[in-house]
C-alpha atoms as a printed R data frame, in Angstrom:
    type eleno elety resid chain resno       x      y      z
1   ATOM     1    CA   MET     A     1  27.382 34.877 23.599
2   ATOM     2    CA   ILE     A     2  23.861 35.291 22.001
3   ATOM     3    CA   ASP     A     3  20.800 37.315 23.605
4   ATOM     4    CA   VAL     A     4  18.149 35.209 22.024
5   ATOM     5    CA   HIS     A     5  15.189 37.538 22.936
6   ATOM     6    CA   CYS     A     6  15.161 41.163 23.494
7   ATOM     7    CA   HIS     A     7  13.102 44.044 22.457
8   ATOM     8    CA   LEU     A     8  15.586 46.839 21.071
9   ATOM     9    CA   ASN     A     9  12.627 47.451 18.642
10  ATOM    10    CA   PHE     A    10  10.726 49.124 21.529
11  ATOM    11    CA   ASN     A    11  10.488 52.740 21.966
12  ATOM    12    CA   LYS     A    12  12.679 52.592 25.320
13  ATOM    13    CA   PHE     A    13  15.468 52.311 23.114
14  ATOM    14    CA   GLU     A    14  14.642 54.792 20.364
15  ATOM    15    CA   SER     A    15  17.009 57.461 21.465
16  ATOM    16    CA   ASP     A    16  20.165 55.294 22.205
17  ATOM    17    CA   VAL     A    17  19.998 51.938 20.291
18  ATOM    18    CA   ASP     A    18  23.188 52.430 18.727
19  ATOM    19    CA   GLU     A    19  25.020 52.890 22.022
20  ATOM    20    CA   VAL     A    20  23.275 49.962 23.614
21  ATOM    21    CA   ILE     A    21  24.397 47.586 20.745
22  ATOM    22    CA   LYS     A    22  27.864 48.929 21.147
23  ATOM    23    CA   ARG     A    23  27.782 48.113 24.803
24  ATOM    24    CA   ALA     A    24  26.432 44.627 24.235
25  ATOM    25    CA   ARG     A    25  29.323 43.977 21.592
26  ATOM    26    CA   LYS     A    26  31.941 45.100 23.993
27  ATOM    27    CA   ALA     A    27  30.440 42.827 26.774
28  ATOM    28    CA   GLY     A    28  30.923 39.967 24.275
29  ATOM    29    CA   ILE     A    29  27.319 39.616 22.910
30  ATOM    30    CA   THR     A    30  27.956 38.504 19.261
31  ATOM    31    CA   LYS     A    31  24.254 38.444 18.102
32  ATOM    32    CA   ILE     A    32  21.031 39.992 19.154
33  ATOM    33    CA   ILE     A    33  17.712 38.514 18.317
34  ATOM    34    CA   ASN     A    34  14.810 41.141 18.575
35  ATOM    35    CA   VAL     A    35  11.377 39.881 18.799
36  ATOM    36    CA   GLY     A    36   7.787 41.564 17.560
37  ATOM    37    CA   THR     A    37   4.816 41.487 19.756
38  ATOM    38    CA   GLN     A    38   2.534 42.846 17.160
39  ATOM    39    CA   ILE     A    39   2.783 43.904 13.377
40  ATOM    40    CA   ASP     A    40   4.542 47.134 13.904
41  ATOM    41    CA   SER     A    41   7.050 45.968 16.243
42  ATOM    42    CA   SER     A    42   7.628 42.979 14.060
43  ATOM    43    CA   GLU     A    43   8.414 45.245 11.176
44  ATOM    44    CA   HIS     A    44  10.763 47.334 13.430
45  ATOM    45    CA   ALA     A    45  12.727 44.235 14.340
46  ATOM    46    CA   VAL     A    46  13.186 43.374 10.787
47  ATOM    47    CA   ALA     A    47  14.381 47.078 10.034
48  ATOM    48    CA   LEU     A    48  16.969 46.879 12.838
49  ATOM    49    CA   ALA     A    49  18.282 43.481 11.395
50  ATOM    50    CA   GLU     A    50  18.635 45.310  7.922
51  ATOM    51    CA   GLN     A    51  20.487 48.163  9.833
52  ATOM    52    CA   TYR     A    52  22.867 46.053 11.889
53  ATOM    53    CA   GLU     A    53  24.679 42.824 10.707
54  ATOM    54    CA   ASP     A    54  24.790 41.165 13.968
55  ATOM    55    CA   LEU     A    55  20.929 41.754 14.536
56  ATOM    56    CA   TYR     A    56  18.213 39.252 13.771
57  ATOM    57    CA   ALA     A    57  14.407 39.200 14.192
58  ATOM    58    CA   ILE     A    58  11.652 36.909 15.372
59  ATOM    59    CA   VAL     A    59   8.093 38.252 14.402
60  ATOM    60    CA   GLY     A    60   4.657 37.458 15.806
61  ATOM    61    CA   VAL     A    61   1.517 38.682 17.543
62  ATOM    62    CA   HIS     A    62   1.726 38.390 21.478
63  ATOM    63    CA   PRO     A    63  -1.137 37.060 23.355
64  ATOM    64    CA   HIS     A    64  -1.653 40.601 24.920
65  ATOM    65    CA   HIS     A    65  -2.434 41.762 21.477
66  ATOM    66    CA   ALA     A    66  -4.614 38.972 20.333
67  ATOM    67    CA   ASP     A    67  -7.742 41.150 20.686
68  ATOM    68    CA   LYS     A    68  -6.352 44.281 18.974
69  ATOM    69    CA   LEU     A    69  -5.881 42.909 15.468
70  ATOM    70    CA   THR     A    70  -9.106 44.433 14.133
71  ATOM    71    CA   LYS     A    71 -11.379 47.135 15.354
72  ATOM    72    CA   GLY     A    72 -13.664 44.461 16.755
73  ATOM    73    CA   HIS     A    73 -13.278 40.966 18.216
74  ATOM    74    CA   LEU     A    74 -12.378 38.371 15.921
75  ATOM    75    CA   PRO     A    75 -15.307 35.882 15.275
76  ATOM    76    CA   SER     A    76 -15.156 32.706 17.063
77  ATOM    77    CA   GLY     A    77 -13.321 29.931 15.085
78  ATOM    78    CA   SER     A    78 -12.435 32.508 12.452
79  ATOM    79    CA   LEU     A    79  -8.697 31.508 12.430
80  ATOM    80    CA   ARG     A    80  -9.045 27.791 12.420
81  ATOM    81    CA   PRO     A    81  -7.105 26.240  9.400
82  ATOM    82    CA   GLU     A    82  -8.990 25.397  6.167
83  ATOM    83    CA   ARG     A    83  -9.535 21.622  5.684
84  ATOM    84    CA   SER     A    84  -8.059 21.711  2.189
85  ATOM    85    CA   GLU     A    85  -4.221 21.081  2.595
86  ATOM    86    CA   GLY     A    86  -1.265 21.911  0.527
87  ATOM    87    CA   SER     A    87   2.041 20.209  0.542
88  ATOM    88    CA   HIS     A    88   3.174 18.241  3.778
89  ATOM    89    CA   GLY     A    89  -0.335 18.282  4.959
90  ATOM    90    CA   ILE     A    90  -0.265 21.906  6.005
91  ATOM    91    CA   PRO     A    91  -3.056 24.053  5.340
92  ATOM    92    CA   ASP     A    92  -2.726 26.711  2.571
93  ATOM    93    CA   GLN     A    93  -4.342 29.482  4.608
94  ATOM    94    CA   VAL     A    94  -6.427 30.287  7.644
95  ATOM    95    CA   ARG     A    95 -10.147 31.390  7.320
96  ATOM    96    CA   ASN     A    96 -11.126 34.749  8.473
97  ATOM    97    CA   ASP     A    97 -13.254 37.643  7.058
98  ATOM    98    CA   ASN     A    98 -10.323 39.949  7.807
99  ATOM    99    CA   LEU     A    99  -7.016 38.465  7.522
100 ATOM   100    CA   ASP     A   100  -4.853 41.418  6.737
101 ATOM   101    CA   TRP     A   101  -2.860 40.966  9.997
102 ATOM   102    CA   ILE     A   102  -1.823 37.375  9.247
103 ATOM   103    CA   LYS     A   103  -1.041 38.317  5.542
104 ATOM   104    CA   GLN     A   104   0.941 41.256  6.804
105 ATOM   105    CA   LEU     A   105   2.958 38.613  9.313
106 ATOM   106    CA   GLU     A   106   3.403 36.273  6.522
107 ATOM   107    CA   ALA     A   107   4.909 39.040  4.329
108 ATOM   108    CA   ILE     A   108   7.362 40.108  7.147
109 ATOM   109    CA   ALA     A   109   8.223 36.626  7.857
110 ATOM   110    CA   GLU     A   110   9.539 36.298  4.341
111 ATOM   111    CA   HIS     A   111  12.602 38.243  5.192
112 ATOM   112    CA   GLU     A   112  16.105 36.363  5.138
113 ATOM   113    CA   LYS     A   113  16.864 37.473  8.706
114 ATOM   114    CA   VAL     A   114  13.583 36.394 10.292
115 ATOM   115    CA   LEU     A   115  14.448 33.347 12.350
116 ATOM   116    CA   ALA     A   116  11.019 32.194 13.903
117 ATOM   117    CA   ILE     A   117   7.538 33.049 14.665
118 ATOM   118    CA   GLY     A   118   7.272 34.544 18.098
119 ATOM   119    CA   GLU     A   119   6.581 35.661 20.776
120 ATOM   120    CA   ILE     A   120   3.266 33.875 20.623
121 ATOM   121    CA   GLY     A   121   1.394 31.818 23.086
122 ATOM   122    CA   MET     A   122  -0.970 32.218 25.907
123 ATOM   123    CA   ASP     A   123  -1.080 34.415 29.047
124 ATOM   124    CA   TYR     A   124  -3.699 34.129 31.807
125 ATOM   125    CA   TYR     A   125  -1.929 36.665 34.223
126 ATOM   126    CA   SER     A   126  -3.903 39.792 34.701
127 ATOM   127    CA   TYR     A   127  -1.573 42.819 34.281
128 ATOM   128    CA   GLN     A   128  -2.404 46.396 35.327
129 ATOM   129    CA   SER     A   129  -1.700 47.696 31.962
130 ATOM   130    CA   ASN     A   130  -3.495 44.786 30.246
131 ATOM   131    CA   GLY     A   131  -5.928 42.425 31.560
132 ATOM   132    CA   ILE     A   132  -6.527 39.042 30.420
133 ATOM   133    CA   VAL     A   133  -7.387 38.590 26.748
134 ATOM   134    CA   ASP     A   134 -10.390 36.509 26.060
135 ATOM   135    CA   PRO     A   135  -8.718 32.909 25.995
136 ATOM   136    CA   LYS     A   136 -10.687 31.986 22.973
137 ATOM   137    CA   ILE     A   137  -9.230 34.754 21.036
138 ATOM   138    CA   GLN     A   138  -5.818 34.070 22.469
139 ATOM   139    CA   LYS     A   139  -6.073 30.448 21.356
140 ATOM   140    CA   GLU     A   140  -7.385 31.183 17.712
141 ATOM   141    CA   VAL     A   141  -4.484 33.680 17.113
142 ATOM   142    CA   PHE     A   142  -1.833 31.148 18.721
143 ATOM   143    CA   GLU     A   143  -3.078 28.519 16.364
144 ATOM   144    CA   ALA     A   144  -2.966 30.545 13.212
145 ATOM   145    CA   GLN     A   145   0.577 31.567 13.927
146 ATOM   146    CA   ILE     A   146   1.513 27.757 14.546
147 ATOM   147    CA   VAL     A   147   0.043 27.220 11.092
148 ATOM   148    CA   LEU     A   148   2.052 29.995  9.617
149 ATOM   149    CA   ALA     A   149   5.288 28.964 11.108
150 ATOM   150    CA   ALA     A   150   4.927 25.488  9.581
151 ATOM   151    CA   ARG     A   151   4.228 26.877  6.319
152 ATOM   152    CA   LYS     A   152   7.306 28.908  6.558
153 ATOM   153    CA   ASP     A   153   9.302 26.216  7.810
154 ATOM   154    CA   LEU     A   154  10.285 28.265 10.920
155 ATOM   155    CA   PRO     A   155  10.537 27.272 14.673
156 ATOM   156    CA   LEU     A   156   8.285 28.846 17.378
157 ATOM   157    CA   GLN     A   157   9.149 31.232 20.222
158 ATOM   158    CA   ILE     A   158   6.426 30.622 22.711
159 ATOM   159    CA   HIS     A   159   5.210 32.992 25.539
160 ATOM   160    CA   ASN     A   160   3.539 31.411 28.605
161 ATOM   161    CA   ARG     A   161   2.325 32.899 31.662
162 ATOM   162    CA   GLN     A   162   0.067 30.514 33.891
163 ATOM   163    CA   ALA     A   163  -1.388 28.958 30.863
164 ATOM   164    CA   GLY     A   164   0.838 26.026 30.473
165 ATOM   165    CA   LYS     A   165  -1.941 23.316 30.484
166 ATOM   166    CA   ASP     A   166  -3.726 24.892 27.618
167 ATOM   167    CA   ILE     A   167  -0.583 25.593 25.619
168 ATOM   168    CA   ILE     A   168   0.580 22.090 25.836
169 ATOM   169    CA   GLU     A   169  -2.819 20.862 24.797
170 ATOM   170    CA   ILE     A   170  -2.701 23.181 21.750
171 ATOM   171    CA   LEU     A   171   0.806 21.929 20.883
172 ATOM   172    CA   ILE     A   172  -0.098 18.396 21.284
173 ATOM   173    CA   ASN     A   173  -3.203 19.050 18.818
174 ATOM   174    CA   HIS     A   174  -0.755 20.653 16.447
175 ATOM   175    CA   LYS     A   175   2.025 18.225 16.619
176 ATOM   176    CA   SER     A   176   2.014 17.631 12.912
177 ATOM   177    CA   TYR     A   177   2.842 21.365 12.299
178 ATOM   178    CA   LEU     A   178   6.016 21.351 14.788
179 ATOM   179    CA   LEU     A   179   9.558 21.260 13.388
180 ATOM   180    CA   ASN     A   180  12.331 19.238 14.761
181 ATOM   181    CA   PRO     A   181  13.392 20.804 17.097
182 ATOM   182    CA   PRO     A   182   9.953 22.831 17.424
183 ATOM   183    CA   GLY     A   183  11.501 25.952 19.030
184 ATOM   184    CA   MET     A   184  11.694 27.280 22.410
185 ATOM   185    CA   PHE     A   185   9.898 28.593 25.560
186 ATOM   186    CA   HIS     A   186  10.761 32.322 26.147
187 ATOM   187    CA   CYS     A   187  11.255 33.231 29.781
188 ATOM   188    CA   MET     A   188  10.392 29.786 31.186
189 ATOM   189    CA   SER     A   189   8.139 29.565 34.159
190 ATOM   190    CA   GLY     A   190   5.599 27.121 35.467
191 ATOM   191    CA   ASP     A   191   6.108 23.766 37.618
192 ATOM   192    CA   ILE     A   192   8.579 20.936 37.263
193 ATOM   193    CA   PRO     A   193   5.934 18.716 35.522
194 ATOM   194    CA   PHE     A   194   5.324 21.489 32.993
195 ATOM   195    CA   LEU     A   195   8.939 21.848 32.316
196 ATOM   196    CA   ASN     A   196   9.418 18.188 31.875
197 ATOM   197    CA   LYS     A   197   6.562 18.039 29.278
198 ATOM   198    CA   VAL     A   198   8.163 20.977 27.600
199 ATOM   199    CA   LEU     A   199  11.570 19.178 27.271
200 ATOM   200    CA   GLU     A   200   9.834 15.930 26.479
201 ATOM   201    CA   MET     A   201   8.153 17.638 23.442
202 ATOM   202    CA   GLY     A   202  11.783 18.793 22.206
203 ATOM   203    CA   PHE     A   203  11.459 22.433 23.103
204 ATOM   204    CA   TYR     A   204  14.581 24.497 24.545
205 ATOM   205    CA   VAL     A   205  13.890 26.988 27.215
206 ATOM   206    CA   GLY     A   206  15.067 30.422 27.675
207 ATOM   207    CA   PHE     A   207  16.005 32.016 31.001
208 ATOM   208    CA   ASP     A   208  16.182 35.729 31.806
209 ATOM   209    CA   GLY     A   209  17.566 38.202 34.518
210 ATOM   210    CA   ASN     A   210  14.736 37.429 36.799
211 ATOM   211    CA   ILE     A   211  16.375 34.028 37.663
212 ATOM   212    CA   THR     A   212  18.530 36.239 39.955
213 ATOM   213    CA   TYR     A   213  15.533 37.525 42.061
214 ATOM   214    CA   GLU     A   214  14.558 35.891 45.356
215 ATOM   215    CA   GLY     A   215  11.455 34.043 46.005
216 ATOM   216    CA   ILE     A   216   8.685 32.907 43.880
217 ATOM   217    CA   ALA     A   217   7.003 34.966 41.322
218 ATOM   218    CA   PRO     A   218   3.213 35.786 42.005
219 ATOM   219    CA   GLY     A   219   0.946 32.845 40.853
220 ATOM   220    CA   GLU     A   220   3.863 30.439 40.469
221 ATOM   221    CA   THR     A   221   4.556 27.541 42.741
222 ATOM   222    CA   VAL     A   222   8.261 26.872 41.953
223 ATOM   223    CA   SER     A   223  11.436 29.224 42.078
224 ATOM   224    CA   LEU     A   224  13.108 29.913 38.760
225 ATOM   225    CA   LYS     A   225  16.385 28.847 40.316
226 ATOM   226    CA   GLU     A   226  14.787 25.285 40.583
227 ATOM   227    CA   LEU     A   227  13.634 25.231 37.077
228 ATOM   228    CA   VAL     A   228  17.239 26.329 36.140
229 ATOM   229    CA   ASP     A   229  18.585 23.364 38.183
230 ATOM   230    CA   LYS     A   230  16.122 20.719 36.667
231 ATOM   231    CA   THR     A   231  16.992 21.843 32.947
232 ATOM   232    CA   PRO     A   232  20.021 20.443 31.201
233 ATOM   233    CA   LEU     A   233  22.323 22.866 30.033
234 ATOM   234    CA   GLU     A   234  21.812 21.128 26.554
235 ATOM   235    CA   ARG     A   235  18.448 22.543 26.492
236 ATOM   236    CA   ILE     A   236  19.048 26.164 27.845
237 ATOM   237    CA   VAL     A   237  19.260 29.430 26.055
238 ATOM   238    CA   ILE     A   238  19.994 32.829 27.468
239 ATOM   239    CA   GLU     A   239  17.787 36.043 26.845
240 ATOM   240    CA   THR     A   240  17.280 39.404 28.294
241 ATOM   241    CA   ASP     A   241  13.931 40.259 27.416
242 ATOM   242    CA   SER     A   242  15.219 44.034 27.417
243 ATOM   243    CA   PRO     A   243  14.035 46.280 28.493
244 ATOM   244    CA   TYR     A   244  12.338 44.174 30.959
245 ATOM   245    CA   LEU     A   245  13.593 41.727 33.718
246 ATOM   246    CA   THR     A   246  16.827 43.455 34.379
247 ATOM   247    CA   PRO     A   247  19.074 41.045 36.426
248 ATOM   248    CA   LEU     A   248  20.534 41.885 39.904
249 ATOM   249    CA   PRO     A   249  22.358 44.030 40.690
250 ATOM   250    CA   HIS     A   250  20.735 46.359 38.195
251 ATOM   251    CA   ARG     A   251  17.050 45.593 39.155
252 ATOM   252    CA   GLY     A   252  15.018 48.759 38.795
253 ATOM   253    CA   LYS     A   253  16.990 50.000 35.704
254 ATOM   254    CA   ARG     A   254  16.253 49.417 32.048
255 ATOM   255    CA   ASN     A   255  17.632 45.959 30.899
256 ATOM   256    CA   GLU     A   256  19.811 45.612 27.745
257 ATOM   257    CA   PRO     A   257  21.545 42.819 25.932
258 ATOM   258    CA   SER     A   258  25.006 43.458 27.534
259 ATOM   259    CA   TYR     A   259  23.318 42.075 30.914
260 ATOM   260    CA   ALA     A   260  23.012 38.618 29.253
261 ATOM   261    CA   ILE     A   261  26.408 37.705 30.539
262 ATOM   262    CA   ILE     A   262  24.993 38.293 34.154
263 ATOM   263    CA   THR     A   263  22.451 35.624 33.617
264 ATOM   264    CA   ALA     A   264  25.002 33.292 32.041
265 ATOM   265    CA   GLN     A   265  27.257 33.659 35.002
266 ATOM   266    CA   PHE     A   266  24.284 33.106 37.417
267 ATOM   267    CA   ILE     A   267  23.537 29.737 35.643
268 ATOM   268    CA   ALA     A   268  27.119 28.855 35.789
269 ATOM   269    CA   ASP     A   269  27.170 29.324 39.634
270 ATOM   270    CA   LEU     A   270  24.119 27.378 40.162
271 ATOM   271    CA   LYS     A   271  25.213 24.482 38.146
272 ATOM   272    CA   GLY     A   272  28.820 24.675 39.399
273 ATOM   273    CA   LEU     A   273  30.169 25.121 35.703
274 ATOM   274    CA   PRO     A   274  32.706 27.462 34.157
275 ATOM   275    CA   ILE     A   275  31.024 30.464 32.397
276 ATOM   276    CA   GLN     A   276  32.702 29.515 29.161
277 ATOM   277    CA   LYS     A   277  31.113 26.302 29.004
278 ATOM   278    CA   VAL     A   278  27.782 27.852 29.533
279 ATOM   279    CA   VAL     A   279  28.360 30.435 26.940
280 ATOM   280    CA   GLU     A   280  29.608 27.882 24.414
281 ATOM   281    CA   GLN     A   281  26.720 25.408 24.904
282 ATOM   282    CA   THR     A   282  23.809 27.895 25.058
283 ATOM   283    CA   ASP     A   283  25.103 29.519 21.833
284 ATOM   284    CA   LYS     A   284  25.278 25.858 20.252
285 ATOM   285    CA   ASN     A   285  21.688 25.453 21.397
286 ATOM   286    CA   VAL     A   286  20.541 28.672 19.657
287 ATOM   287    CA   TYR     A   287  21.980 27.464 16.317
288 ATOM   288    CA   THR     A   288  20.232 24.086 16.821
289 ATOM   289    CA   ILE     A   289  16.807 25.925 17.189
290 ATOM   290    CA   PHE     A   290  17.299 28.575 14.556
291 ATOM   291    CA   LYS     A   291  18.465 26.737 11.409
292 ATOM   292    CA   LYS     A   292  18.745 30.022  9.541
293 ATOM   293    CA   LEU     A   293  21.270 31.403 11.910
294 ATOM   294    CA   LYS     A   294  24.689 30.397 10.799
295 ATOM   295    CA   ALA     A   295  27.680 30.018 13.274
296 ATOM   296    CA   GLY     A   296  30.442 32.438 12.750
297 ATOM   297    CA   VAL     A   297  28.199 34.490 10.406
């Protein structure tokens, strides 16, 4: 099976990434997709993809880092698309006095093993380590990367935490830039109406080890188990978000791709399905989203 979102490119795996990959393979993980959250981690994701045949990369700037692209704040409106359009009505570039970050990201996205632009999106949850980034800046960085993805013919991998309404509005306003399918929502959260809107727009959804936790996450109104129940298997992909969101019974330890099978088994039990059916269908879904990923390769 495929771990569609993890971060072996983070320093928590610096000392033993090779052993972690070997354990994943032994557990039956056939492909691992590492995801960038800023320029350097995106570059590292690509470097790992070059080093290991069964590793791939998704590159982008996470909303937590949207205010850290330059030494100062990005000027309001600075990342909006130019009105002059290239082929297919897609802007040739975005406008900014300092676009080094988007130029760097575009160069990274040229790599043959880069499958999508992500993880990008919006996040209104206040973390101890990172407060809420100015929503205006988040929006501009998100929109710029939607435009970039369209130009590169790549799907989106979207991060959302308590920002669903604004994300949907942005996606609707950029409907002409979205592929078919447009991509996936990473670590799905939100309420049932939000889930339904995401599915209606053609997106797939990723579930992680936190679906094994009891209760409802802070700031949410619906349990993840209910979201899993309401999502057709034909639209689900499985991820670990390693080193985060470790499933039970390993919660409290570092997560790793080998644990994706635990999440798959949990989904199978929730839906009353054989684990093999869940693995086969979710892998099929991954190939549907990421056209550059070849089955059996």
